[in-house]
Gaussian input, Z-matrix of N, CA and C with variables (Angstrom, degrees):
# hf/3-21g

backbone

0 1
 N
 C     1     B1
 C     2     B2     1     A1
 N     3     B3     2     A2     1     D1
 C     4     B4     3     A3     2     D2
 C     5     B5     4     A4     3     D3
 N     6     B6     5     A5     4     D4
 C     7     B7     6     A6     5     D5
 C     8     B8     7     A7     6     D6
 N     9     B9     8     A8     7     D7
 C    10    B10     9     A9     8     D8
 C    11    B11    10    A10     9     D9
 N    12    B12    11    A11    10    D10
 C    13    B13    12    A12    11    D11
 C    14    B14    13    A13    12    D12
 N    15    B15    14    A14    13    D13
 C    16    B16    15    A15    14    D14
 C    17    B17    16    A16    15    D15
 N    18    B18    17    A17    16    D16
 C    19    B19    18    A18    17    D17
 C    20    B20    19    A19    18    D18
 N    21    B21    20    A20    19    D19
 C    22    B22    21    A21    20    D20
 C    23    B23    22    A22    21    D21
 N    24    B24    23    A23    22    D22
 C    25    B25    24    A24    23    D23
 C    26    B26    25    A25    24    D24
 N    27    B27    26    A26    25    D25
 C    28    B28    27    A27    26    D26
 C    29    B29    28    A28    27    D27
 N    30    B30    29    A29    28    D28
 C    31    B31    30    A30    29    D29
 C    32    B32    31    A31    30    D30
 N    33    B33    32    A32    31    D31
 C    34    B34    33    A33    32    D32
 C    35    B35    34    A34    33    D33
 N    36    B36    35    A35    34    D34
 C    37    B37    36    A36    35    D35
 C    38    B38    37    A37    36    D36
 N    39    B39    38    A38    37    D37
 C    40    B40    39    A39    38    D38
 C    41    B41    40    A40    39    D39
 N    42    B42    41    A41    40    D40
 C    43    B43    42    A42    41    D41
 C    44    B44    43    A43    42    D42
 N    45    B45    44    A44    43    D43
 C    46    B46    45    A45    44    D44
 C    47    B47    46    A46    45    D45
 N    48    B48    47    A47    46    D46
 C    49    B49    48    A48    47    D47
 C    50    B50    49    A49    48    D48
 N    51    B51    50    A50    49    D49
 C    52    B52    51    A51    50    D50
 C    53    B53    52    A52    51    D51
 N    54    B54    53    A53    52    D52
 C    55    B55    54    A54    53    D53
 C    56    B56    55    A55    54    D54
 N    57    B57    56    A56    55    D55
 C    58    B58    57    A57    56    D56
 C    59    B59    58    A58    57    D57
 N    60    B60    59    A59    58    D58
 C    61    B61    60    A60    59    D59
 C    62    B62    61    A61    60    D60
 N    63    B63    62    A62    61    D61
 C    64    B64    63    A63    62    D62
 C    65    B65    64    A64    63    D63
 N    66    B66    65    A65    64    D64
 C    67    B67    66    A66    65    D65
 C    68    B68    67    A67    66    D66
 N    69    B69    68    A68    67    D67
 C    70    B70    69    A69    68    D68
 C    71    B71    70    A70    69    D69
 N    72    B72    71    A71    70    D70
 C    73    B73    72    A72    71    D71
 C    74    B74    73    A73    72    D72
 N    75    B75    74    A74    73    D73
 C    76    B76    75    A75    74    D74
 C    77    B77    76    A76    75    D75
 N    78    B78    77    A77    76    D76
 C    79    B79    78    A78    77    D77
 C    80    B80    79    A79    78    D78
 N    81    B81    80    A80    79    D79
 C    82    B82    81    A81    80    D80
 C    83    B83    82    A82    81    D81
 N    84    B84    83    A83    82    D82
 C    85    B85    84    A84    83    D83
 C    86    B86    85    A85    84    D84
 N    87    B87    86    A86    85    D85
 C    88    B88    87    A87    86    D86
 C    89    B89    88    A88    87    D87
 N    90    B90    89    A89    88    D88
 C    91    B91    90    A90    89    D89
 C    92    B92    91    A91    90    D90
 N    93    B93    92    A92    91    D91
 C    94    B94    93    A93    92    D92
 C    95    B95    94    A94    93    D93
 N    96    B96    95    A95    94    D94
 C    97    B97    96    A96    95    D95
 C    98    B98    97    A97    96    D96
 N    99    B99    98    A98    97    D97
 C   100   B100    99    A99    98    D98
 C   101   B101   100   A100    99    D99
 N   102   B102   101   A101   100   D100
 C   103   B103   102   A102   101   D101
 C   104   B104   103   A103   102   D102
 N   105   B105   104   A104   103   D103
 C   106   B106   105   A105   104   D104
 C   107   B107   106   A106   105   D105
 N   108   B108   107   A107   106   D106
 C   109   B109   108   A108   107   D107
 C   110   B110   109   A109   108   D108
 N   111   B111   110   A110   109   D109
 C   112   B112   111   A111   110   D110
 C   113   B113   112   A112   111   D111
 N   114   B114   113   A113   112   D112
 C   115   B115   114   A114   113   D113
 C   116   B116   115   A115   114   D114
 N   117   B117   116   A116   115   D115
 C   118   B118   117   A117   116   D116
 C   119   B119   118   A118   117   D117
 N   120   B120   119   A119   118   D118
 C   121   B121   120   A120   119   D119
 C   122   B122   121   A121   120   D120
 N   123   B123   122   A122   121   D121
 C   124   B124   123   A123   122   D122
 C   125   B125   124   A124   123   D123
 N   126   B126   125   A125   124   D124
 C   127   B127   126   A126   125   D125
 C   128   B128   127   A127   126   D126
 N   129   B129   128   A128   127   D127
 C   130   B130   129   A129   128   D128
 C   131   B131   130   A130   129   D129
 N   132   B132   131   A131   130   D130
 C   133   B133   132   A132   131   D131
 C   134   B134   133   A133   132   D132
 N   135   B135   134   A134   133   D133
 C   136   B136   135   A135   134   D134
 C   137   B137   136   A136   135   D135
 N   138   B138   137   A137   136   D136
 C   139   B139   138   A138   137   D137
 C   140   B140   139   A139   138   D138
 N   141   B141   140   A140   139   D139
 C   142   B142   141   A141   140   D140
 C   143   B143   142   A142   141   D141
 N   144   B144   143   A143   142   D142
 C   145   B145   144   A144   143   D143
 C   146   B146   145   A145   144   D144
 N   147   B147   146   A146   145   D145
 C   148   B148   147   A147   146   D146
 C   149   B149   148   A148   147   D147
 N   150   B150   149   A149   148   D148
 C   151   B151   150   A150   149   D149
 C   152   B152   151   A151   150   D150
 N   153   B153   152   A152   151   D151
 C   154   B154   153   A153   152   D152
 C   155   B155   154   A154   153   D153
 N   156   B156   155   A155   154   D154
 C   157   B157   156   A156   155   D155
 C   158   B158   157   A157   156   D156
 N   159   B159   158   A158   157   D157
 C   160   B160   159   A159   158   D158
 C   161   B161   160   A160   159   D159
 N   162   B162   161   A161   160   D160
 C   163   B163   162   A162   161   D161
 C   164   B164   163   A163   162   D162
 N   165   B165   164   A164   163   D163
 C   166   B166   165   A165   164   D164
 C   167   B167   166   A166   165   D165
 N   168   B168   167   A167   166   D166
 C   169   B169   168   A168   167   D167
 C   170   B170   169   A169   168   D168
 N   171   B171   170   A170   169   D169
 C   172   B172   171   A171   170   D170
 C   173   B173   172   A172   171   D171
 N   174   B174   173   A173   172   D172
 C   175   B175   174   A174   173   D173
 C   176   B176   175   A175   174   D174
 N   177   B177   176   A176   175   D175
 C   178   B178   177   A177   176   D176
 C   179   B179   178   A178   177   D177
 N   180   B180   179   A179   178   D178
 C   181   B181   180   A180   179   D179
 C   182   B182   181   A181   180   D180
 N   183   B183   182   A182   181   D181
 C   184   B184   183   A183   182   D182
 C   185   B185   184   A184   183   D183
 N   186   B186   185   A185   184   D184
 C   187   B187   186   A186   185   D185
 C   188   B188   187   A187   186   D186
 N   189   B189   188   A188   187   D187
 C   190   B190   189   A189   188   D188
 C   191   B191   190   A190   189   D189
 N   192   B192   191   A191   190   D190
 C   193   B193   192   A192   191   D191
 C   194   B194   193   A193   192   D192
 N   195   B195   194   A194   193   D193
 C   196   B196   195   A195   194   D194
 C   197   B197   196   A196   195   D195
 N   198   B198   197   A197   196   D196
 C   199   B199   198   A198   197   D197
 C   200   B200   199   A199   198   D198
 N   201   B201   200   A200   199   D199
 C   202   B202   201   A201   200   D200
 C   203   B203   202   A202   201   D201
 N   204   B204   203   A203   202   D202
 C   205   B205   204   A204   203   D203
 C   206   B206   205   A205   204   D204
 N   207   B207   206   A206   205   D205
 C   208   B208   207   A207   206   D206
 C   209   B209   208   A208   207   D207
 N   210   B210   209   A209   208   D208
 C   211   B211   210   A210   209   D209
 C   212   B212   211   A211   210   D210
 N   213   B213   212   A212   211   D211
 C   214   B214   213   A213   212   D212
 C   215   B215   214   A214   213   D213
 N   216   B216   215   A215   214   D214
 C   217   B217   216   A216   215   D215
 C   218   B218   217   A217   216   D216
 N   219   B219   218   A218   217   D217
 C   220   B220   219   A219   218   D218
 C   221   B221   220   A220   219   D219
 N   222   B222   221   A221   220   D220
 C   223   B223   222   A222   221   D221
 C   224   B224   223   A223   222   D222
 N   225   B225   224   A224   223   D223
 C   226   B226   225   A225   224   D224
 C   227   B227   226   A226   225   D225
 N   228   B228   227   A227   226   D226
 C   229   B229   228   A228   227   D227
 C   230   B230   229   A229   228   D228
 N   231   B231   230   A230   229   D229
 C   232   B232   231   A231   230   D230
 C   233   B233   232   A232   231   D231
 N   234   B234   233   A233   232   D232
 C   235   B235   234   A234   233   D233
 C   236   B236   235   A235   234   D234
 N   237   B237   236   A236   235   D235
 C   238   B238   237   A237   236   D236
 C   239   B239   238   A238   237   D237
 N   240   B240   239   A239   238   D238
 C   241   B241   240   A240   239   D239
 C   242   B242   241   A241   240   D240
 N   243   B243   242   A242   241   D241
 C   244   B244   243   A243   242   D242
 C   245   B245   244   A244   243   D243
 N   246   B246   245   A245   244   D244
 C   247   B247   246   A246   245   D245
 C   248   B248   247   A247   246   D246
 N   249   B249   248   A248   247   D247
 C   250   B250   249   A249   248   D248
 C   251   B251   250   A250   249   D249
 N   252   B252   251   A251   250   D250
 C   253   B253   252   A252   251   D251
 C   254   B254   253   A253   252   D252
 N   255   B255   254   A254   253   D253
 C   256   B256   255   A255   254   D254
 C   257   B257   256   A256   255   D255
 N   258   B258   257   A257   256   D256
 C   259   B259   258   A258   257   D257
 C   260   B260   259   A259   258   D258
 N   261   B261   260   A260   259   D259
 C   262   B262   261   A261   260   D260
 C   263   B263   262   A262   261   D261
 N   264   B264   263   A263   262   D262
 C   265   B265   264   A264   263   D263
 C   266   B266   265   A265   264   D264
 N   267   B267   266   A266   265   D265
 C   268   B268   267   A267   266   D266
 C   269   B269   268   A268   267   D267
 N   270   B270   269   A269   268   D268
 C   271   B271   270   A270   269   D269
 C   272   B272   271   A271   270   D270

   B1=1.4498
   B2=1.5238
   B3=1.3197
   B4=1.4598
   B5=1.5295
   B6=1.3222
   B7=1.4764
   B8=1.5243
   B9=1.3484
   B10=1.4700
   B11=1.5379
   B12=1.3312
   B13=1.4737
   B14=1.5144
   B15=1.3170
   B16=1.4578
   B17=1.5329
   B18=1.3198
   B19=1.4586
   B20=1.5232
   B21=1.3364
   B22=1.4638
   B23=1.5203
   B24=1.3226
   B25=1.4537
   B26=1.5273
   B27=1.3284
   B28=1.4602
   B29=1.5039
   B30=1.3197
   B31=1.4670
   B32=1.5046
   B33=1.3257
   B34=1.4499
   B35=1.5332
   B36=1.3355
   B37=1.4699
   B38=1.5272
   B39=1.3236
   B40=1.4546
   B41=1.5248
   B42=1.3220
   B43=1.4642
   B44=1.5294
   B45=1.3417
   B46=1.4634
   B47=1.5349
   B48=1.3280
   B49=1.4644
   B50=1.5375
   B51=1.3287
   B52=1.4582
   B53=1.5281
   B54=1.3161
   B55=1.4589
   B56=1.5204
   B57=1.3313
   B58=1.4547
   B59=1.5118
   B60=1.3466
   B61=1.4668
   B62=1.5212
   B63=1.3394
   B64=1.4752
   B65=1.5313
   B66=1.3358
   B67=1.4543
   B68=1.5132
   B69=1.3384
   B70=1.4666
   B71=1.5428
   B72=1.2960
   B73=1.4640
   B74=1.5269
   B75=1.3302
   B76=1.4507
   B77=1.5241
   B78=1.3275
   B79=1.4622
   B80=1.5222
   B81=1.3233
   B82=1.4693
   B83=1.5230
   B84=1.3147
   B85=1.4506
   B86=1.5198
   B87=1.3117
   B88=1.4376
   B89=1.5189
   B90=1.3461
   B91=1.4551
   B92=1.5291
   B93=1.3012
   B94=1.4564
   B95=1.5263
   B96=1.3189
   B97=1.4591
   B98=1.5114
   B99=1.3258
   B100=1.4673
   B101=1.5206
   B102=1.3292
   B103=1.4714
   B104=1.5236
   B105=1.3294
   B106=1.4471
   B107=1.5289
   B108=1.3356
   B109=1.4646
   B110=1.5374
   B111=1.3239
   B112=1.4613
   B113=1.5354
   B114=1.3138
   B115=1.4730
   B116=1.5290
   B117=1.3486
   B118=1.4655
   B119=1.5320
   B120=1.3493
   B121=1.4628
   B122=1.5223
   B123=1.3260
   B124=1.4733
   B125=1.5301
   B126=1.3314
   B127=1.4674
   B128=1.5323
   B129=1.3412
   B130=1.4494
   B131=1.5293
   B132=1.3378
   B133=1.4649
   B134=1.5318
   B135=1.3361
   B136=1.4719
   B137=1.5216
   B138=1.3282
   B139=1.4586
   B140=1.5192
   B141=1.3474
   B142=1.4667
   B143=1.5274
   B144=1.3170
   B145=1.4691
   B146=1.5221
   B147=1.3328
   B148=1.4610
   B149=1.5170
   B150=1.3353
   B151=1.4648
   B152=1.5269
   B153=1.3233
   B154=1.4570
   B155=1.5095
   B156=1.3383
   B157=1.4518
   B158=1.5275
   B159=1.3258
   B160=1.4686
   B161=1.5266
   B162=1.3533
   B163=1.4593
   B164=1.5399
   B165=1.3060
   B166=1.4596
   B167=1.5356
   B168=1.3254
   B169=1.4667
   B170=1.5323
   B171=1.3460
   B172=1.4565
   B173=1.5388
   B174=1.3023
   B175=1.4657
   B176=1.5166
   B177=1.3204
   B178=1.4632
   B179=1.5137
   B180=1.3200
   B181=1.4528
   B182=1.5240
   B183=1.3154
   B184=1.4669
   B185=1.5301
   B186=1.3298
   B187=1.4762
   B188=1.5238
   B189=1.3049
   B190=1.4622
   B191=1.5071
   B192=1.3379
   B193=1.4549
   B194=1.5094
   B195=1.3446
   B196=1.4662
   B197=1.5188
   B198=1.3131
   B199=1.4565
   B200=1.5423
   B201=1.3265
   B202=1.4638
   B203=1.5403
   B204=1.3324
   B205=1.4644
   B206=1.5344
   B207=1.3340
   B208=1.4594
   B209=1.5212
   B210=1.3312
   B211=1.4740
   B212=1.5138
   B213=1.3366
   B214=1.4615
   B215=1.5224
   B216=1.3386
   B217=1.4640
   B218=1.5356
   B219=1.3267
   B220=1.4758
   B221=1.5265
   B222=1.3304
   B223=1.4560
   B224=1.5250
   B225=1.3308
   B226=1.4599
   B227=1.5217
   B228=1.3231
   B229=1.4728
   B230=1.5326
   B231=1.3427
   B232=1.4693
   B233=1.5211
   B234=1.3137
   B235=1.4745
   B236=1.5217
   B237=1.3450
   B238=1.4726
   B239=1.5206
   B240=1.3141
   B241=1.4629
   B242=1.5090
   B243=1.3524
   B244=1.4601
   B245=1.5263
   B246=1.3304
   B247=1.4662
   B248=1.5119
   B249=1.3522
   B250=1.4581
   B251=1.5183
   B252=1.3366
   B253=1.4690
   B254=1.5234
   B255=1.3268
   B256=1.4621
   B257=1.5219
   B258=1.3325
   B259=1.4614
   B260=1.5230
   B261=1.3343
   B262=1.4635
   B263=1.5195
   B264=1.3337
   B265=1.4636
   B266=1.5106
   B267=1.3207
   B268=1.4672
   B269=1.5301
   B270=1.3390
   B271=1.4638
   B272=1.4683
   A1=107.61
   A2=116.80
   A3=121.09
   A4=110.62
   A5=115.21
   A6=120.00
   A7=110.52
   A8=117.59
   A9=121.20
   A10=109.87
   A11=116.35
   A12=120.05
   A13=110.61
   A14=117.04
   A15=120.79
   A16=109.68
   A17=116.96
   A18=120.83
   A19=112.38
   A20=117.66
   A21=120.16
   A22=112.67
   A23=117.76
   A24=120.68
   A25=108.71
   A26=116.11
   A27=119.19
   A28=110.10
   A29=115.83
   A30=119.94
   A31=110.02
   A32=115.85
   A33=120.70
   A34=108.45
   A35=115.58
   A36=119.85
   A37=110.63
   A38=116.27
   A39=121.78
   A40=110.29
   A41=116.55
   A42=120.08
   A43=111.30
   A44=117.49
   A45=121.66
   A46=111.52
   A47=117.65
   A48=119.86
   A49=109.34
   A50=114.30
   A51=119.04
   A52=109.90
   A53=116.24
   A54=120.48
   A55=109.30
   A56=116.40
   A57=120.77
   A58=110.00
   A59=116.50
   A60=121.55
   A61=111.94
   A62=116.55
   A63=118.91
   A64=112.69
   A65=117.26
   A66=120.58
   A67=114.63
   A68=117.14
   A69=119.51
   A70=110.09
   A71=115.28
   A72=120.49
   A73=110.04
   A74=115.76
   A75=120.50
   A76=108.52
   A77=115.51
   A78=120.50
   A79=108.88
   A80=117.26
   A81=119.79
   A82=108.34
   A83=115.33
   A84=120.81
   A85=108.86
   A86=116.79
   A87=122.02
   A88=108.12
   A89=117.19
   A90=122.04
   A91=110.50
   A92=115.65
   A93=121.67
   A94=105.45
   A95=118.12
   A96=121.17
   A97=112.67
   A98=117.35
   A99=120.70
   A100=110.32
   A101=116.56
   A102=121.26
   A103=110.23
   A104=117.46
   A105=120.69
   A106=110.31
   A107=117.73
   A108=121.27
   A109=110.53
   A110=116.19
   A111=120.30
   A112=110.43
   A113=117.38
   A114=120.53
   A115=110.81
   A116=116.39
   A117=119.81
   A118=110.80
   A119=116.76
   A120=120.17
   A121=110.29
   A122=116.05
   A123=120.49
   A124=110.49
   A125=116.55
   A126=120.21
   A127=110.91
   A128=115.58
   A129=120.65
   A130=110.41
   A131=116.97
   A132=120.45
   A133=112.73
   A134=116.32
   A135=119.11
   A136=111.29
   A137=116.08
   A138=119.61
   A139=111.89
   A140=116.98
   A141=119.79
   A142=110.29
   A143=117.02
   A144=120.08
   A145=111.67
   A146=116.10
   A147=120.14
   A148=112.47
   A149=117.84
   A150=119.25
   A151=114.50
   A152=117.53
   A153=121.15
   A154=115.84
   A155=117.90
   A156=120.29
   A157=110.55
   A158=114.89
   A159=121.10
   A160=106.58
   A161=117.89
   A162=119.44
   A163=111.80
   A164=116.48
   A165=123.16
   A166=110.80
   A167=117.58
   A168=118.78
   A169=113.01
   A170=117.27
   A171=120.73
   A172=112.12
   A173=117.79
   A174=121.21
   A175=110.03
   A176=115.74
   A177=121.55
   A178=110.12
   A179=116.41
   A180=120.49
   A181=107.89
   A182=115.62
   A183=120.21
   A184=107.05
   A185=116.76
   A186=119.60
   A187=113.02
   A188=118.47
   A189=120.35
   A190=108.76
   A191=118.14
   A192=124.23
   A193=114.49
   A194=118.26
   A195=119.61
   A196=110.89
   A197=118.07
   A198=120.38
   A199=109.00
   A200=116.87
   A201=120.12
   A202=109.35
   A203=116.21
   A204=119.69
   A205=110.57
   A206=116.07
   A207=120.13
   A208=110.16
   A209=117.57
   A210=120.53
   A211=109.48
   A212=118.17
   A213=121.57
   A214=110.79
   A215=117.05
   A216=120.27
   A217=110.75
   A218=116.00
   A219=119.78
   A220=110.36
   A221=117.07
   A222=121.40
   A223=110.20
   A224=117.17
   A225=120.56
   A226=110.96
   A227=116.70
   A228=121.04
   A229=109.72
   A230=116.82
   A231=120.89
   A232=111.60
   A233=116.63
   A234=120.44
   A235=111.02
   A236=116.44
   A237=119.44
   A238=110.89
   A239=117.56
   A240=121.82
   A241=111.47
   A242=117.07
   A243=121.19
   A244=111.25
   A245=116.57
   A246=120.16
   A247=110.83
   A248=117.37
   A249=120.22
   A250=111.88
   A251=116.23
   A252=119.98
   A253=110.81
   A254=117.38
   A255=120.70
   A256=110.20
   A257=117.56
   A258=120.93
   A259=111.37
   A260=117.02
   A261=120.45
   A262=111.81
   A263=116.85
   A264=120.74
   A265=112.16
   A266=117.39
   A267=121.46
   A268=111.35
   A269=118.07
   A270=121.77
   A271=112.96
   D1=132.22
   D2=-178.64
   D3=-73.79
   D4=161.32
   D5=179.65
   D6=-63.44
   D7=-37.86
   D8=179.19
   D9=-62.52
   D10=-42.56
   D11=179.91
   D12=-63.64
   D13=-38.24
   D14=179.44
   D15=-65.95
   D16=-41.32
   D17=-177.29
   D18=-70.11
   D19=-26.79
   D20=-177.02
   D21=-100.47
   D22=9.18
   D23=179.12
   D24=-103.55
   D25=153.55
   D26=175.45
   D27=-154.25
   D28=159.38
   D29=179.19
   D30=-70.51
   D31=139.84
   D32=179.47
   D33=-69.80
   D34=126.11
   D35=178.98
   D36=-114.03
   D37=11.52
   D38=-178.07
   D39=-69.16
   D40=125.22
   D41=179.61
   D42=-75.68
   D43=-14.36
   D44=-178.08
   D45=-101.94
   D46=25.99
   D47=-179.65
   D48=-59.71
   D49=149.33
   D50=178.05
   D51=-68.93
   D52=147.28
   D53=179.18
   D54=-93.32
   D55=157.48
   D56=177.21
   D57=-66.78
   D58=141.84
   D59=-177.25
   D60=-63.35
   D61=-34.04
   D62=-176.11
   D63=-84.53
   D64=2.18
   D65=177.90
   D66=83.44
   D67=1.13
   D68=-179.51
   D69=-72.98
   D70=166.17
   D71=-177.09
   D72=-62.27
   D73=137.78
   D74=178.58
   D75=-79.49
   D76=122.70
   D77=178.39
   D78=-87.23
   D79=136.25
   D80=176.40
   D81=-66.43
   D82=141.87
   D83=-174.34
   D84=-124.67
   D85=144.35
   D86=173.73
   D87=-82.53
   D88=114.08
   D89=-175.28
   D90=-100.36
   D91=131.81
   D92=171.26
   D93=-74.27
   D94=133.10
   D95=-176.33
   D96=-63.76
   D97=-32.28
   D98=177.00
   D99=-64.20
   D100=-44.05
   D101=178.67
   D102=-64.75
   D103=-41.84
   D104=179.54
   D105=-63.37
   D106=-39.49
   D107=179.05
   D108=-63.90
   D109=-43.41
   D110=179.47
   D111=-63.30
   D112=-41.47
   D113=178.93
   D114=-64.08
   D115=-38.51
   D116=177.12
   D117=-64.62
   D118=-44.07
   D119=177.33
   D120=-59.91
   D121=-38.77
   D122=-179.50
   D123=-62.74
   D124=-43.78
   D125=178.05
   D126=-60.86
   D127=-43.48
   D128=-179.13
   D129=-63.50
   D130=-47.32
   D131=-179.16
   D132=-63.45
   D133=-41.32
   D134=177.21
   D135=-59.10
   D136=-44.14
   D137=179.96
   D138=-67.60
   D139=-38.85
   D140=178.40
   D141=-63.17
   D142=-39.58
   D143=178.16
   D144=-68.46
   D145=-36.62
   D146=-176.48
   D147=-72.12
   D148=-53.14
   D149=-176.80
   D150=-135.72
   D151=9.72
   D152=174.35
   D153=75.65
   D154=16.86
   D155=179.35
   D156=-123.90
   D157=162.26
   D158=175.90
   D159=-97.03
   D160=133.41
   D161=-179.82
   D162=-55.68
   D163=144.86
   D164=-175.51
   D165=-57.59
   D166=-36.71
   D167=-176.96
   D168=-66.14
   D169=-13.68
   D170=178.79
   D171=-105.18
   D172=14.22
   D173=179.42
   D174=-116.81
   D175=159.92
   D176=178.28
   D177=-117.78
   D178=149.27
   D179=175.04
   D180=-91.61
   D181=128.99
   D182=178.50
   D183=-94.43
   D184=121.39
   D185=-172.81
   D186=-110.49
   D187=-13.05
   D188=-176.70
   D189=-89.89
   D190=130.40
   D191=-174.39
   D192=-53.55
   D193=-51.71
   D194=-175.85
   D195=-68.07
   D196=-32.69
   D197=177.60
   D198=-71.14
   D199=-39.41
   D200=178.20
   D201=-60.29
   D202=-43.08
   D203=178.50
   D204=-60.65
   D205=-43.69
   D206=179.04
   D207=-63.67
   D208=-40.27
   D209=179.69
   D210=-63.69
   D211=-41.06
   D212=178.48
   D213=-64.40
   D214=-40.06
   D215=177.32
   D216=-64.18
   D217=-41.36
   D218=177.98
   D219=-63.20
   D220=-39.37
   D221=178.75
   D222=-63.38
   D223=-44.40
   D224=178.64
   D225=-64.04
   D226=-39.71
   D227=178.06
   D228=-62.26
   D229=-40.90
   D230=177.59
   D231=-62.89
   D232=-40.53
   D233=178.33
   D234=-64.16
   D235=-43.03
   D236=178.50
   D237=-63.13
   D238=-40.76
   D239=178.44
   D240=-63.07
   D241=-42.87
   D242=177.94
   D243=-62.25
   D244=-41.17
   D245=178.75
   D246=-63.38
   D247=-42.73
   D248=177.77
   D249=-62.10
   D250=-43.12
   D251=179.59
   D252=-64.58
   D253=-39.61
   D254=178.07
   D255=-62.11
   D256=-43.78
   D257=178.38
   D258=-62.33
   D259=-40.98
   D260=179.47
   D261=-65.56
   D262=-36.83
   D263=-179.75
   D264=-69.09
   D265=-29.69
   D266=-179.02
   D267=-72.61
   D268=-24.64
   D269=-177.91
   D270=-71.16

C-alpha cells in the first residue's frame, strides 16, 4: 500500500454500515476515501434512477433564512431551465 493510500484511508465510522449476509460480526474495515466516494455516488445514482430523488442521508438541511431563500430561487431557476429545455426538445 502506498503512503498516499495510507494517508487518505480511514476507519469507517458510519453507524448505518451494511451487515454481513451470514449474520457474522461486522469487522471494521479501512476504507479508501476515493472508494467510499464512488460507493456514495453509486447509492445516489441508483436512487435517482429508481425514483428521481437523492437519499436523505446525502442531503443537508439549510437553516439560515437568506440561504434558504437563495436555495429556493436556485430551485425555481432550475425548474425554468428544465421547462425551456423540454420546449426546445419538442421542436
